[in-house]
N, CA, C and O atoms as CSV, one atom per row, in Angstrom:
chain,resi,resn,atom,element,x,y,z
A,1,MET,N,N,0.932,-0.963,0.240
A,1,MET,CA,C,-0.043,0.047,-0.058
A,1,MET,C,C,0.848,1.202,-0.073
A,1,MET,O,O,1.956,1.129,0.457
A,2,ASN,N,N,0.413,2.320,-0.677
A,2,ASN,CA,C,1.196,3.466,-0.938
A,2,ASN,C,C,0.628,4.702,-0.489
A,2,ASN,O,O,-0.123,5.273,-1.279
A,3,ASP,N,N,0.865,5.279,0.745
A,3,ASP,CA,C,0.157,6.453,1.232
A,3,ASP,C,C,0.764,7.698,0.815
A,3,ASP,O,O,0.235,8.763,1.131
A,4,SER,N,N,1.964,7.652,0.047
A,4,SER,CA,C,2.876,8.821,-0.305
A,4,SER,C,C,1.989,9.792,-1.339
A,4,SER,O,O,2.259,10.988,-1.457
A,5,GLY,N,N,0.913,9.159,-2.065
A,5,GLY,CA,C,0.259,9.950,-3.061
A,5,GLY,C,C,-0.264,11.104,-2.617
A,5,GLY,O,O,0.222,12.139,-3.072
A,6,PRO,N,N,-1.235,11.184,-1.753
A,6,PRO,CA,C,-1.903,12.416,-1.114
A,6,PRO,C,C,-0.769,13.324,-0.383
A,6,PRO,O,O,-0.730,14.555,-0.403
A,7,ALA,N,N,0.049,12.544,0.198
A,7,ALA,CA,C,0.939,13.598,1.194
A,7,ALA,C,C,1.801,14.148,-0.010
A,7,ALA,O,O,2.014,15.359,0.061
A,8,ARG,N,N,2.253,13.602,-0.924
A,8,ARG,CA,C,3.177,14.127,-2.050
A,8,ARG,C,C,2.286,15.257,-2.742
A,8,ARG,O,O,2.855,16.311,-3.028
A,9,LEU,N,N,1.157,15.136,-2.983
A,9,LEU,CA,C,0.380,16.021,-3.548
A,9,LEU,C,C,0.168,17.245,-2.854
A,9,LEU,O,O,0.164,18.341,-3.415
A,10,THR,N,N,-0.043,17.031,-1.401
A,10,THR,CA,C,-0.055,18.215,-0.595
A,10,THR,C,C,1.252,18.779,-0.738
A,10,THR,O,O,1.294,20.000,-0.891
A,11,LEU,N,N,2.398,18.100,-0.720
A,11,LEU,CA,C,3.637,18.883,-0.525
A,11,LEU,C,C,3.834,19.816,-1.715
A,11,LEU,O,O,4.083,21.015,-1.588
A,12,LEU,N,N,3.694,19.132,-2.972
A,12,LEU,CA,C,3.779,19.866,-4.297
A,12,LEU,C,C,2.628,20.972,-4.266
A,12,LEU,O,O,2.957,22.056,-4.747
A,13,ARG,N,N,1.433,20.869,-3.810
A,13,ARG,CA,C,0.632,22.283,-3.725
A,13,ARG,C,C,1.165,23.184,-2.852
A,13,ARG,O,O,1.155,24.368,-3.189
A,14,PHE,N,N,1.692,22.827,-1.654
A,14,PHE,CA,C,2.433,23.813,-0.938
A,14,PHE,C,C,3.705,24.575,-1.659
A,14,PHE,O,O,3.985,25.759,-1.473
A,15,LEU,N,N,4.444,23.633,-2.549
A,15,LEU,CA,C,5.641,24.104,-2.987
A,15,LEU,C,C,5.113,24.996,-3.999
A,15,LEU,O,O,5.754,26.030,-4.188
A,16,GLU,N,N,3.995,24.785,-4.734
A,16,GLU,CA,C,3.401,25.743,-5.806
A,16,GLU,C,C,3.144,27.150,-5.025
A,16,GLU,O,O,3.623,28.214,-5.416
A,17,ARG,N,N,2.434,27.029,-4.025
A,17,ARG,CA,C,2.189,28.319,-3.395
A,17,ARG,C,C,3.272,29.072,-2.974
A,17,ARG,O,O,3.215,30.302,-3.003
A,18,VAL,N,N,4.423,28.373,-2.518
A,18,VAL,CA,C,5.524,29.189,-2.048
A,18,VAL,C,C,6.124,29.800,-3.532
A,18,VAL,O,O,6.599,30.935,-3.574
A,19,GLN,N,N,6.070,29.145,-4.442
A,19,GLN,CA,C,6.738,29.555,-5.808
A,19,GLN,C,C,5.919,30.663,-6.528
A,19,GLN,O,O,6.366,31.551,-7.254
A,20,LEU,N,N,4.718,30.446,-6.202
A,20,LEU,CA,C,3.958,31.697,-6.721
A,20,LEU,C,C,4.100,32.842,-5.823
A,20,LEU,O,O,4.092,33.948,-6.363
A,21,ARG,N,N,4.228,32.783,-4.555
A,21,ARG,CA,C,4.417,33.825,-3.841
A,21,ARG,C,C,5.751,34.523,-4.111
A,21,ARG,O,O,5.914,35.738,-4.002
A,22,ASP,N,N,6.675,33.656,-4.469
A,22,ASP,CA,C,8.155,34.065,-4.807
A,22,ASP,C,C,8.084,34.953,-5.834
A,22,ASP,O,O,8.558,36.089,-5.844
A,23,LEU,N,N,7.255,34.202,-7.016
A,23,LEU,CA,C,6.988,34.659,-8.424
A,23,LEU,C,C,6.591,36.324,-8.284
A,23,LEU,O,O,7.175,37.248,-8.849
A,24,ASP,N,N,5.411,36.419,-7.349
A,24,ASP,CA,C,4.822,37.578,-7.335
A,24,ASP,C,C,6.065,38.608,-6.520
A,24,ASP,O,O,6.342,39.622,-7.160
A,25,ARG,N,N,6.631,38.469,-5.512
A,25,ARG,CA,C,7.599,39.171,-5.227
A,25,ARG,C,C,8.856,39.553,-6.153
A,25,ARG,O,O,9.313,40.691,-6.253
A,26,THR,N,N,9.273,38.559,-6.726
A,26,THR,CA,C,10.256,39.066,-8.040
A,26,THR,C,C,9.602,39.954,-9.093
A,26,THR,O,O,10.288,40.709,-9.783
A,27,ARG,N,N,8.282,39.867,-9.219
A,27,ARG,CA,C,7.489,40.723,-10.288
A,27,ARG,C,C,7.497,42.005,-9.630
A,27,ARG,O,O,7.714,42.973,-10.360
A,28,ARG,N,N,7.286,42.235,-8.277
A,28,ARG,CA,C,7.173,43.504,-7.822
A,28,ARG,C,C,8.599,44.205,-7.759
A,28,ARG,O,O,8.822,45.375,-8.070
A,29,TRP,N,N,9.507,43.290,-7.308
A,29,TRP,CA,C,10.832,43.762,-7.509
A,29,TRP,C,C,11.290,44.416,-8.870
A,29,TRP,O,O,12.005,45.413,-8.972
A,30,ILE,N,N,10.701,43.611,-9.980
A,30,ILE,CA,C,11.084,44.047,-11.233
A,30,ILE,C,C,10.379,45.376,-11.428
A,30,ILE,O,O,10.979,46.367,-11.845
A,31,ALA,N,N,8.898,45.371,-11.069
A,31,ALA,CA,C,8.167,46.605,-11.487
A,31,ALA,C,C,8.983,47.775,-10.661
A,31,ALA,O,O,9.276,48.838,-11.208
A,32,ASP,N,N,9.289,47.510,-9.423
A,32,ASP,CA,C,10.035,48.547,-8.544
A,32,ASP,C,C,11.206,49.298,-9.292
A,32,ASP,O,O,11.355,50.519,-9.346
A,33,GLU,N,N,12.057,48.267,-9.894
A,33,GLU,CA,C,13.303,48.641,-10.586
A,33,GLU,C,C,12.972,49.383,-11.772
A,33,GLU,O,O,13.596,50.402,-12.071
A,34,GLU,N,N,11.872,48.856,-12.579
A,34,GLU,CA,C,11.621,49.527,-13.848
A,34,GLU,C,C,11.196,51.115,-13.522
A,34,GLU,O,O,11.639,52.001,-14.253
A,35,ARG,N,N,10.491,51.375,-12.617
A,35,ARG,CA,C,10.019,52.668,-11.906
A,35,ARG,C,C,11.147,53.443,-11.677
A,35,ARG,O,O,11.191,54.586,-12.130
A,36,ARG,N,N,12.093,52.961,-11.017
A,36,ARG,CA,C,13.245,53.668,-10.624
A,36,ARG,C,C,14.020,54.065,-11.845
A,36,ARG,O,O,14.498,55.194,-11.949
A,37,GLU,N,N,14.153,53.096,-12.819
A,37,GLU,CA,C,14.985,53.361,-14.105
A,37,GLU,C,C,14.267,54.473,-14.871
A,37,GLU,O,O,14.927,55.266,-15.543
A,38,THR,N,N,13.001,54.551,-14.795
A,38,THR,CA,C,12.022,55.228,-15.557
A,38,THR,C,C,12.520,56.774,-15.109
A,38,THR,O,O,12.854,57.688,-15.863
A,39,GLU,N,N,12.467,56.773,-13.736
A,39,GLU,CA,C,12.462,58.164,-12.881
A,39,GLU,C,C,13.958,58.608,-13.304
A,39,GLU,O,O,14.156,59.734,-13.762
A,40,ARG,N,N,15.085,57.595,-13.115
A,40,ARG,CA,C,16.501,58.175,-13.533
A,40,ARG,C,C,16.541,58.698,-14.649
A,40,ARG,O,O,17.026,59.819,-14.807
A,41,ARG,N,N,15.970,57.884,-15.768
A,41,ARG,CA,C,16.019,58.353,-17.155
A,41,ARG,C,C,15.361,59.678,-17.286
A,41,ARG,O,O,15.960,60.506,-17.972
A,42,ARG,N,N,14.152,60.043,-16.709
A,42,ARG,CA,C,13.546,61.303,-16.769
A,42,ARG,C,C,14.215,62.497,-16.310
A,42,ARG,O,O,14.193,63.620,-16.814
A,43,GLY,N,N,14.968,61.979,-15.007
A,43,GLY,CA,C,15.873,63.016,-14.512
A,43,GLY,C,C,17.033,63.596,-15.287
A,43,GLY,O,O,17.466,64.748,-15.262
A,44,VAL,N,N,17.465,62.489,-16.021
A,44,VAL,CA,C,18.795,62.792,-16.666
A,44,VAL,C,C,18.255,63.739,-18.124
A,44,VAL,O,O,18.914,64.612,-18.688
A,45,GLU,N,N,16.884,63.256,-18.492
A,45,GLU,CA,C,16.451,64.048,-19.730
A,45,GLU,C,C,15.992,65.417,-19.155
A,45,GLU,O,O,16.141,66.375,-19.913
A,46,ASP,N,N,15.465,65.648,-17.953
A,46,ASP,CA,C,14.988,66.948,-17.698
A,46,ASP,C,C,16.028,67.973,-17.118
A,46,ASP,O,O,15.805,69.166,-16.913
A,47,ARG,N,N,17.249,67.274,-16.878
A,47,ARG,CA,C,18.335,68.418,-16.402
A,47,ARG,C,C,18.552,69.259,-17.124
A,47,ARG,O,O,18.749,69.075,-18.326
A,48,PRO,N,N,18.566,70.391,-16.549
A,48,PRO,CA,C,18.989,71.717,-17.551
A,48,PRO,C,C,20.259,71.522,-17.936
A,48,PRO,O,O,21.033,70.848,-17.256
A,49,ALA,N,N,20.619,72.125,-19.131
A,49,ALA,CA,C,21.894,71.983,-19.787
A,49,ALA,C,C,23.117,72.818,-19.014
A,49,ALA,O,O,22.807,73.931,-18.588
A,50,PRO,N,N,24.112,72.483,-18.861
A,50,PRO,CA,C,25.259,73.305,-17.914
A,50,PRO,C,C,25.459,74.601,-18.722
A,50,PRO,O,O,25.310,74.652,-19.943
A,51,PRO,N,N,25.789,75.593,-17.985
A,51,PRO,CA,C,26.074,76.959,-18.442
A,51,PRO,C,C,27.258,76.883,-19.301
A,51,PRO,O,O,28.163,76.093,-19.032
A,52,ASP,N,N,27.307,77.670,-20.334
A,52,ASP,CA,C,28.382,77.878,-21.198
A,52,ASP,C,C,29.763,78.556,-20.290
A,52,ASP,O,O,30.907,78.253,-20.628
A,53,TRP,N,N,29.531,79.390,-19.246
A,53,TRP,CA,C,30.130,80.288,-18.687
A,53,TRP,C,C,30.048,80.157,-17.091
A,53,TRP,O,O,28.914,80.078,-16.620
A,54,LEU,N,N,31.060,80.130,-16.275
A,54,LEU,CA,C,31.029,80.088,-14.831
A,54,LEU,C,C,31.820,81.113,-14.210
A,54,LEU,O,O,33.017,81.198,-14.484
A,55,LEU,N,N,31.130,82.099,-13.194
A,55,LEU,CA,C,31.867,82.727,-12.363
A,55,LEU,C,C,32.309,82.251,-11.141
A,55,LEU,O,O,31.460,82.007,-10.283
A,56,GLU,N,N,33.505,82.070,-10.900
A,56,GLU,CA,C,33.909,81.588,-9.541
A,56,GLU,C,C,33.882,82.674,-8.565
A,56,GLU,O,O,34.489,83.689,-8.906
A,57,ARG,N,N,33.291,82.680,-7.391
A,57,ARG,CA,C,33.293,83.688,-6.421
A,57,ARG,C,C,34.428,83.224,-5.484
A,57,ARG,O,O,34.866,82.075,-5.448
A,58,GLY,N,N,34.918,84.430,-4.610
A,58,GLY,CA,C,35.780,84.333,-3.593
A,58,GLY,C,C,35.143,83.309,-2.182
A,58,GLY,O,O,34.103,82.653,-2.251
A,59,LEU,N,N,35.871,83.368,-1.200
A,59,LEU,CA,C,35.699,82.458,-0.108
A,59,LEU,C,C,34.275,83.064,0.652
A,59,LEU,O,O,33.554,82.336,1.334
A,60,ASN,N,N,34.018,84.420,0.432
A,60,ASN,CA,C,32.630,84.704,1.134
A,60,ASN,C,C,31.990,85.642,0.203
A,60,ASN,O,O,32.568,86.156,-0.755
A,61,GLY,N,N,30.746,85.841,0.541
A,61,GLY,CA,C,30.092,86.732,-0.338
A,61,GLY,C,C,30.396,88.021,-0.678
A,61,GLY,O,O,29.825,88.545,-1.634
A,62,HIS,N,N,31.335,88.692,0.064
A,62,HIS,CA,C,32.014,89.843,-0.287
A,62,HIS,C,C,33.059,89.985,-0.886
A,62,HIS,O,O,33.424,91.109,-1.229
A,63,SER,N,N,33.802,88.849,-1.159
A,63,SER,CA,C,35.123,88.604,-1.903
A,63,SER,C,C,34.847,88.967,-3.301
A,63,SER,O,O,33.759,88.644,-3.778
A,64,PRO,N,N,35.721,89.608,-4.020
A,64,PRO,CA,C,35.558,89.732,-5.528
A,64,PRO,C,C,35.546,88.397,-6.313
A,64,PRO,O,O,35.908,87.378,-5.724
A,65,PRO,N,N,35.191,88.345,-7.481
A,65,PRO,CA,C,35.118,86.965,-8.163
A,65,PRO,C,C,36.607,86.570,-8.503
A,65,PRO,O,O,37.428,87.458,-8.732
A,66,VAL,N,N,36.955,85.228,-8.537
A,66,VAL,CA,C,38.402,84.615,-8.628
A,66,VAL,C,C,38.694,84.110,-10.046
A,66,VAL,O,O,39.833,84.149,-10.510
A,67,TYR,N,N,37.659,83.643,-10.712
A,67,TYR,CA,C,38.107,83.043,-12.099
A,67,TYR,C,C,36.642,83.395,-12.783
A,67,TYR,O,O,35.583,83.750,-12.266
A,68,ILE,N,N,37.011,83.153,-14.142
A,68,ILE,CA,C,35.954,82.820,-15.249
A,68,ILE,C,C,36.273,81.500,-15.635
A,68,ILE,O,O,37.425,81.071,-15.570
A,69,HIS,N,N,35.341,80.850,-16.023
A,69,HIS,CA,C,35.665,79.197,-16.294
A,69,HIS,C,C,34.699,79.137,-17.641
A,69,HIS,O,O,33.784,79.909,-17.925
A,70,ALA,N,N,35.157,78.029,-18.357
A,70,ALA,CA,C,34.327,77.655,-19.313
A,70,ALA,C,C,33.361,76.708,-18.623
A,70,ALA,O,O,33.706,76.143,-17.586
A,71,GLY,N,N,32.060,76.497,-19.206
A,71,GLY,CA,C,30.992,75.920,-18.461
A,71,GLY,C,C,31.358,74.508,-17.998
A,71,GLY,O,O,30.967,74.073,-16.915
A,72,ASN,N,N,32.057,73.859,-18.776
A,72,ASN,CA,C,32.552,72.139,-18.430
A,72,ASN,C,C,33.927,72.164,-17.821
A,72,ASN,O,O,34.582,71.121,-17.813
A,73,CYS,N,N,34.397,73.229,-17.329
A,73,CYS,CA,C,35.711,73.116,-16.651
A,73,CYS,C,C,35.945,72.369,-15.437
A,73,CYS,O,O,35.354,72.680,-14.403
A,74,TRP,N,N,36.782,71.384,-15.486
A,74,TRP,CA,C,36.828,70.438,-14.096
A,74,TRP,C,C,37.419,71.065,-13.000
A,74,TRP,O,O,37.502,70.449,-11.937
A,75,ASN,N,N,37.915,72.398,-13.128
A,75,ASN,CA,C,38.571,72.824,-11.953
A,75,ASN,C,C,37.711,74.042,-11.409
A,75,ASN,O,O,38.181,74.885,-10.646
A,76,ALA,N,N,36.420,74.051,-11.869
A,76,ALA,CA,C,35.658,75.205,-11.273
A,76,ALA,C,C,35.074,74.900,-9.944
A,76,ALA,O,O,34.292,73.957,-9.822
A,77,GLY,N,N,35.392,75.605,-9.002
A,77,GLY,CA,C,35.047,75.523,-7.628
A,77,GLY,C,C,33.470,75.472,-7.443
A,77,GLY,O,O,32.605,75.867,-8.225
A,78,LYS,N,N,33.338,74.900,-6.240
A,78,LYS,CA,C,31.640,74.859,-5.700
A,78,LYS,C,C,31.089,76.238,-5.608
A,78,LYS,O,O,29.867,76.389,-5.618
A,79,ARG,N,N,31.866,77.221,-5.521
A,79,ARG,CA,C,31.312,78.715,-5.381
A,79,ARG,C,C,31.126,79.234,-6.904
A,79,ARG,O,O,31.077,80.445,-7.120
A,80,SER,N,N,31.036,78.406,-7.826
A,80,SER,CA,C,30.871,78.812,-8.976
A,80,SER,C,C,29.393,79.152,-9.617
A,80,SER,O,O,28.623,78.207,-9.444
A,81,LYS,N,N,28.902,80.082,-10.198
A,81,LYS,CA,C,27.617,80.146,-10.926
A,81,LYS,C,C,27.598,80.364,-12.445
A,81,LYS,O,O,28.541,80.874,-13.049
A,82,GLY,N,N,26.594,79.992,-12.955
A,82,GLY,CA,C,26.367,80.094,-14.351
A,82,GLY,C,C,26.245,81.582,-14.933
A,82,GLY,O,O,25.360,82.278,-14.436
A,83,ILE,N,N,26.930,82.058,-15.792
A,83,ILE,CA,C,26.627,83.492,-16.380
A,83,ILE,C,C,26.890,83.408,-17.962
A,83,ILE,O,O,27.608,82.588,-18.534
A,84,GLU,N,N,26.138,84.451,-18.535
A,84,GLU,CA,C,26.075,84.557,-19.739
A,84,GLU,C,C,27.273,84.912,-20.643
A,84,GLU,O,O,28.207,85.419,-20.022
A,85,GLN,N,N,27.447,84.768,-21.890
A,85,GLN,CA,C,28.720,85.151,-22.600
A,85,GLN,C,C,28.991,86.651,-22.230
A,85,GLN,O,O,30.105,86.979,-21.819
A,86,VAL,N,N,28.074,87.475,-22.360
A,86,VAL,CA,C,28.363,88.813,-22.211
A,86,VAL,C,C,28.964,89.163,-20.760
A,86,VAL,O,O,29.904,89.922,-20.523
A,87,GLN,N,N,28.238,88.469,-19.903
A,87,GLN,CA,C,28.854,88.683,-18.486
A,87,GLN,C,C,30.298,88.324,-18.414
A,87,GLN,O,O,31.142,89.073,-17.922
A,88,ALA,N,N,30.578,87.046,-18.966
A,88,ALA,CA,C,31.847,86.606,-18.957
A,88,ALA,C,C,32.955,87.450,-19.578
A,88,ALA,O,O,34.124,87.474,-19.193
A,89,ARG,N,N,32.382,88.203,-20.684
A,89,ARG,CA,C,33.353,89.107,-21.500
A,89,ARG,C,C,33.651,90.098,-20.471
A,89,ARG,O,O,34.817,90.276,-20.118
A,90,GLN,N,N,32.531,90.859,-19.885
A,90,GLN,CA,C,32.723,91.964,-19.077
A,90,GLN,C,C,33.368,91.619,-17.951
A,90,GLN,O,O,34.048,92.519,-17.457
A,91,ALA,N,N,33.357,90.434,-17.319
A,91,ALA,CA,C,34.151,90.193,-16.061
A,91,ALA,C,C,35.539,90.095,-16.320
A,91,ALA,O,O,36.287,90.579,-15.470
A,92,LEU,N,N,36.111,89.482,-17.480
A,92,LEU,CA,C,37.272,89.406,-18.184
A,92,LEU,C,C,37.889,90.921,-18.367
A,92,LEU,O,O,38.998,91.289,-17.980
A,93,ALA,N,N,37.093,91.554,-18.919
A,93,ALA,CA,C,37.531,92.914,-19.270
A,93,ALA,C,C,37.634,93.878,-18.003
A,93,ALA,O,O,38.184,94.979,-18.040
A,94,ASP,N,N,37.051,93.337,-16.913
A,94,ASP,CA,C,37.087,94.142,-15.442
A,94,ASP,C,C,38.395,93.583,-14.704
A,94,ASP,O,O,38.799,94.055,-13.641
A,95,GLY,N,N,38.945,92.638,-15.311
A,95,GLY,CA,C,40.190,92.152,-14.762
A,95,GLY,C,C,40.011,90.876,-14.016
A,95,GLY,O,O,41.015,90.395,-13.490
A,96,VAL,N,N,38.746,90.194,-13.886
A,96,VAL,CA,C,38.708,88.851,-13.482
A,96,VAL,C,C,39.633,87.897,-14.257
A,96,VAL,O,O,39.662,87.875,-15.488
A,97,LYS,N,N,40.368,87.132,-13.492
A,97,LYS,CA,C,41.401,86.300,-14.055
A,97,LYS,C,C,40.642,85.180,-14.877
A,97,LYS,O,O,39.579,84.749,-14.430
A,98,PRO,N,N,41.147,84.710,-16.037
A,98,PRO,CA,C,40.522,83.621,-16.886
A,98,PRO,C,C,41.178,82.209,-15.912
A,98,PRO,O,O,42.239,82.323,-15.297
A,99,CYS,N,N,40.502,81.143,-15.905
A,99,CYS,CA,C,41.029,80.024,-15.569
A,99,CYS,C,C,42.263,79.570,-16.135
A,99,CYS,O,O,42.286,79.609,-17.365
A,100,PRO,N,N,43.357,79.125,-15.530
A,100,PRO,CA,C,44.576,78.872,-16.459
A,100,PRO,C,C,44.369,77.340,-17.134
A,100,PRO,O,O,45.103,76.942,-18.038
A,101,HIS,N,N,43.261,76.529,-16.569
A,101,HIS,CA,C,43.169,75.257,-17.112
A,101,HIS,C,C,42.232,75.153,-18.346
A,101,HIS,O,O,42.508,74.363,-19.248
A,102,CYS,N,N,41.210,75.880,-18.394
A,102,CYS,CA,C,40.219,75.920,-19.497
A,102,CYS,C,C,40.295,76.999,-20.363
A,102,CYS,O,O,39.703,76.911,-21.439
A,103,ARG,N,N,41.036,78.189,-20.036
A,103,ARG,CA,C,41.279,79.184,-20.894
A,103,ARG,C,C,40.081,79.878,-21.473
A,103,ARG,O,O,40.100,79.907,-22.703
A,104,PRO,N,N,38.979,80.478,-20.869
A,104,PRO,CA,C,37.771,80.825,-21.358
A,104,PRO,C,C,38.062,82.218,-22.265
A,104,PRO,O,O,37.302,82.666,-23.123
A,105,ASP,N,N,39.473,82.839,-21.815
A,105,ASP,CA,C,39.690,84.168,-22.653
A,105,ASP,C,C,39.986,83.618,-24.009
A,105,ASP,O,O,39.519,84.192,-24.993
A,106,THR,N,N,40.754,82.509,-24.143
A,106,THR,CA,C,41.036,82.154,-25.632
A,106,THR,C,C,39.518,81.827,-26.322
A,106,THR,O,O,39.211,82.319,-27.408
A,107,ALA,N,N,38.687,81.018,-25.629
A,107,ALA,CA,C,37.357,80.580,-26.101
A,107,ALA,C,C,36.490,81.789,-26.466
A,107,ALA,O,O,35.655,81.724,-27.368
A,108,LEU,N,N,36.711,82.901,-25.736
A,108,LEU,CA,C,36.093,84.046,-25.862
A,108,LEU,C,C,36.684,85.044,-26.958
A,108,LEU,O,O,36.045,86.007,-27.381
A,109,ARG,N,N,37.848,84.743,-27.331
A,109,ARG,CA,C,38.599,85.637,-28.072
A,109,ARG,C,C,39.113,86.812,-27.474
A,109,ARG,O,O,39.145,87.835,-28.158
A,110,MET,N,N,39.539,86.828,-26.254
A,110,MET,CA,C,39.676,88.067,-25.421
A,110,MET,C,C,41.231,88.027,-24.964
A,110,MET,O,O,41.590,88.285,-23.815
A,111,LEU,N,N,42.067,87.683,-25.975
A,111,LEU,CA,C,43.599,87.521,-25.428
A,111,LEU,C,C,44.129,88.858,-25.509
A,111,LEU,O,O,43.692,89.741,-26.247
A,112,ASP,N,N,45.225,88.970,-24.603
A,112,ASP,CA,C,45.888,90.240,-24.410
A,112,ASP,C,C,46.970,90.493,-25.548
A,112,ASP,O,O,47.636,91.528,-25.547
């Protein structure tokens, strides 16, 4: 006599429920990850374009500007803010130093 039939079927049904629960959890993880990826992509697409020129301020709000940088300069400090080309030209004309690394004066054709 073989009593393992119903017990085996019960175990298989239990295994099926566990696997379905695991599959549901995995599908939630996938949906969450797809949502995060969509948000990340949207954030990249919606990010404003970097400024063409940067004005680097001194150590405090009352210090004169230190450098003019090209917008993609790797050496621009944290105290830099985006400015327009006209403002960059004016700052250079007023004596603000051009960054020695990105040479905005060359790009603006304002060499001495």
